[in-house]
N, C-alpha and C positions, 0 to 999 in steps of 0.2 A: 503492500500500498505505500510505505512511504515513497517506491517510483513513481506513482501514479503522481504521488501528490508534484514532488518535483518536477518531474516532465509538465503535468498541468500551471505549476508557477511559472515556468521557464518561457510556456507559450504564451502565457498572459501577458507575462514583462516584457516579451522579447515584441510581444503587439502591439502592447501601450507605448513599449520606446520606439519603435516605428511609427505607429501613430502621431506619437509624440512629435517626433521632426519630419515626416513627410504629410502629413495632410495641412499642416500650414501653409507651409512654401506651395502646396498645391492650392488650397485656396485664394494663398497673394496671387499667382501665375490667373489663375480666373477671374476675381473680382480686382484685377491689378491697378484699374482707371478708377477705383472707387477708392481704393486705399492711398492712391497718390494724391486725387483730389481732398479727402479727408485729411492726409497729412500738410497740403497745401494750406488748409483754411486754418489747423490747428498754429503751422508757423508763420502764418502771415503777419499780425500783427508783429511779434518781436523781428521779423526780417526788417517790418515796413522803420521801424525804430532805430535798428541801427544803420539802415539808409539813409533815415534824414541825419544823422549824430554826422555820417560823412558826407552827406552833401550840403551844411553847415560852415565846409572847411573847402578851403580851396583843395583842388588835386594834390599840390605838394604834399601837402601833409596828411594825406591819409596814410600811408607807410607807418607814419607815428601813432595818429588814433587806433590803424590796424593794431599795434604790440603792444599800445594802450591797453584797448580794450580786450586784447587776447588773456592779458592779468589780471583784470577785472570777472572776466566770465569763466577763470577755470574750474572747473577741468576741463570744459568747453572749449574748443579753439576757436579762435578769428584771423582769417588772414584773407588776404586778397588776390585773387588770381586774376587769369586776361579769360576773355568768353572764350576763345578756341584754344584752349588748356586741352592737352591730347589724354590729359585724365578723365574726362566729359565725355560721354557717349556722341554718338551722330545727335541723338534726340534733344540728350540736354544742352548741345551747344547750339540748336538750330533755336529750342525755345530762349538761352540768353538771349542770342543775338535780336530776335524777337522784341526784346526786353520784356520777355516772362519770369518770372520765378520757378526754381526749379527745386525737388527733395530727391532724394535716392532711399531707398526704404532696404532694412536690414531684415532680420528673424523677425519673426511673429508680425511683419506689416512694420516695425518700428521704426522712424527715421534715424537715417545715420548723418546724413549730411544736407544741407538746406542751404542755397548757393540764390543771392539776388544780384542784378544786374547794376552798377552803379551806372558805367554810360556804356557806349558802341564797344570798349572794348574792353575795360578791368570789373570784376564781379568781387562781392564780399562773400566769401562764404563760412560757414558755419559748420564745426564738425563734431560730432559727438561720439565721441571715442568708445572704446568696449568699456564692458565694467572693471571693475578690479578685481582682486585677487580673490580677497576675503566673498566680495558678493555674488562671484559665481559658485563660491563653496556652501553660501546660503540656497541659491538656486537649487543646486545639486542633492545638497539635505530635505532640500524641500522635496526632489523626486525622491530619494530614499525611502522618506515616511511615508510618500504615494505607495511605493512598493509594498513596505514594510505592513499597510494597512491592507493593503490586497491579499500581502498573505496570509493577514486576520485573520481575515475575510474568507479565505479558500480552504485553511484550516476550520472556520469555524462550521462551513457547510460541509465539506468533507468529512468530518468525524463522525456523525449519524452513520452515512454510506460507509467508511472505514470499518463501523463498529459493524454494521450488519454483515457487510461482506465478508469479514473474517468468521463470524461466526457461519454464512454458508460455508465456507472453506473446511473450515473446522467438522462440519458435518456432513460433506461429502467426502471428506479424508477419513472419518471416523466412519460413516456406511461404507466405502471400497473396503474396507477393513473386514467387513462381517458384523459391523456393529449394527442392525437392520434394523432396529429400533430409532434408533437415534431422529430427530428432527430439529428443524431450524427456529421454531418456537420466537420466528420474528414475527409481529405486532402488524397488522393490516396495512397502518398509519404510517409505516417504514415507505420512504421513499424505493425501497425494494420489493413490498412489501408483497404484491400480483407474482414477481417471480419466486419470494421463496415459500407461496402459496402454493404456487404448480411445483414447486422442488418435493416438496410436503407430497404431494399426492401422489408425483412419479415417486418416491422412496415409498410411499404407502401399498403403490401396484406393485412394485418391486418385491418389498417385504412380503405380501400375498400371493403373488407368483410363486418365489423363492418356498415358501412354505410349501404353499401347497406337490409342487414339485419334488419337493424332499418328502414329505409325506406320503403322498405318489409312490413315490421309491422308494421306500422303508415299509409298505403297506403290499405292494410287487413283492419286494425282495424274499420279507420274510415269509411270503406266502407259499414264494416260488420254492427256498429251504424245505419246508415241509415234506409236498408231494417228494422232490428229491433227494431229501432223506431215506422214505420209503422206498422208492424204487432202488437208490442202490443197498438197502439193509435187504428189499427182496430178491435181486440181481444175485448179487452175495450168497443167499442162501438155494438158491437155485442152482449156484456151481458145483458138482461134484463129480470126482473123479468117474462116474463111470456115464457119465455125458459124453455122447460121441464128440469127438476133436472139432470135427467142423462147428458144430452148434456151441459147442465151449468157447471157442474164440470168437464168434458174432457176440456172445453174451460178455465177455471179455469188453469185446466194441462197445459194447453201449452202457458199461458199467463207465469205463474210461470216458464215455460220452458226457453221461451225466454229472462226473467228476468233474468235468469242465465245465457243464452247467454251475456247478456249486460253486467254484471258481470264481466264472464270472458274477455270480449274485454275491458273491464276499467284497471283488471289486467294487461292484457298484454299490456297498452298502459303504466302504472303505470313502470312499470319493462324495458320497452324500453326507458324511460326516463332516469333509474338510470343507463344506459351506460353510460350516458355525464352526469357527475356528476355535472363537473368544473362549469356549468353556472347554478345548480340547490340550492345547499349548500349556508347556511347561517348562520351566528353565532348568538345567542341569548342568554343575560343572563337568567336563569328562574330561579324561586325556588322550589325546586327540591320535596318537600313534596308542595305543587296546584300543579305541574304540574304531578303529579304519580296520587293527587286525582281526577284532571279532565279526566286525562286517563281513568282510573275508573268509573266514573260516563260515558264517553260515552259506554261504554260494558258492563254498569249494566244491561238496557234495553234486553239485547241477553241473560241473563243468562237462561239458558236452564232449567236449575233445579231450585226450589228452597230453594232447601238443600244443593245447595252447599253455604261455607264458604269461603271468600276471606277476609284473614290476610295479613296487611304492617305490615312490621317491618321494622322500620326505624332506623340506627346504627351511632350512633355520632350527632353533630350536624351537618345538613346538609343547608350548605353554597349555596350560587348562585351560579350555573355551569352555565356556556357556552355552547351552541348547538344546532344545529339545532331543532327546536320543531316540526317540522312536519315530517321530517323522523321518529326522534325519537319517535314520539307517534303514528305513522304509524309502525315500527315496533315492540312497545310492545303492540299495540293493538292486531297483529296476534298472538303475542306471547300468551297472556291471553283468544284472541278467541280458541288457539289451547288446551290451558289447562281446559278450559270451556267443550271442546266436550269431550275432555280422560278421567276427573279427575272422581274420584267417590261423593267426600263429600268435598274433599278439597283444596283450594289452597292458596301458600302463594308468597309475592311480597317483597322481602328484598332491602333494598337503601343503600349505603354505601361509602361517599365519601372517597380517598384514598389523598394520597400526587399528584399521577401524575394520578388520573382519577376517573371516577364514575361508579359504579358494581353495578348492578340488577338483582338479582334470582330471575327467576318465578318458584315456584317447585308447581310442582302435584302428587295426591295417586295414581295416575292411574297405568296402569298395566306398564309403562317405554316402553323405546325403546332400543332392542337387540346392544351389542355394534359394530358388523359389520355392522347398519344402520344409525350410529349415525352423520357417515359425507355425506351420500348420503340425505337423508331426505333435504338436505339444495340445493337439485339440481331443479332446474327448472323441475314441471309434475311428480317427484317421489313422491310414496305414498306408504305406509307399504304396506303389504298383508292386515291387517286387517281393512286398512281405504280406501278400492277400492270404496265402497260404497258412491256414492254422497252425500247421506245424512249425514255421519260424516268425509267424506275425503276431502271436499273439491275439489280445482282443484290442488294443489300442487304447486302454487305460493307463498303461504305466507311465508312459512319459509324462502324460495328464496328471497321474496322483505324484508323480516326482514333482513337477512343477509347484505343482498347491500347498504339497508337505509344506517348501521350501516358505514361498508366499505369505504364507502363513506364519513364517518367523520373522520375517520382513525382507527376505532374502528373496533370489533370482535363481533361474537357470535356465542356459541359452548353448546353444550348439554352434562351432564353428570346424572350419577343415583343420584335422590335427597333422602334427610333424607325422607322423605315422604313415598315412595317406589314407584313414579314413575318417572318424566322425571323432570332432572331439568335443563333449559336453563338461561346461563349468557351470560349478554348483560355488556360491556366495551366498556365507550366512554373515552378518553384521554380529558387530562387539554390542553384546545386549549390557545396556542402563540400567 
């Protein structure tokens, strides 16, 4: 908000300053004749008095009189000049030769020069000098005070906007973090009351929609698990050694499909719970090297090929780090399973603790992920074309769960090209206050 105030004030003060110095010049140019005639009327009396003083004396005494009057009129300057003096413009010279008085205008239409002809060749001029430094400083102080008054008015006007916009921003931030009951509570009398009302209405709709989606997903998942469990138990009872080999193989295939469905239901339940993370996250200090070692041990039995080598690189001294062990382990396990599924022979896990957080890289030497697919792979149920097969592609929920598990902790999960030739998943967790 301070940036908005500074920008608004700069625009206002620059516009005011430009108008202050450009508009008077423009008005004077447009109405130049009126300003000239007005100043001629204002200076006529003083010029006539000066001319009468000179005409009471012979011409040879005029220089002495001009010098004496110059001292008496100080700081105004009195001097004799020729009518055709090169300092005069053509218009001014013509007026003097016709016996007419001349005035010259400066800033704000103020008179800076007044000239009256004494005869066909000589004229007397009255010069108004520039304002002294202290007076100029006073004028500038007036401008500064006007600018300060404008700033005070802007602050007074912007303060309620600032307060309500900050409340709207904080509400949107908390709403984005999963606190769906948050509302702005900005009164309708506020200048952004209509916007706040629309926002609160939108938040109500989002909360209702997500609650309905969560309830439906939970209900369907729980209802599916009961018949799936019964089918699994029934098929397990139906399997026997006396059964023909072909029938036994078909039943074992059905059992595998049922367990696959049961695993999908569990994934859906996990994803549904992560939509309301405020009640799920916990903060525990763990030793990172031991934590990574336990995760590698948990997926070691799932290693598809014994030829795959998993390297672990620990950069620097790994201190204890605060995180949610359950959610972080779930994210890393999904990333490692994904790397095992698509790598050729090598997986590399790198861990580095920085001043503001912890970064973990999971690299593989597979075929990688195209640039245009690197964001879509984190969408639920999205699988790359080469992973449509259930044997390699899974359900398309693993990466979505991993990213969500990190986001609820304030972290992030991104993917980029790996130095090993495949994909690199970058896991980031900030330092918890």
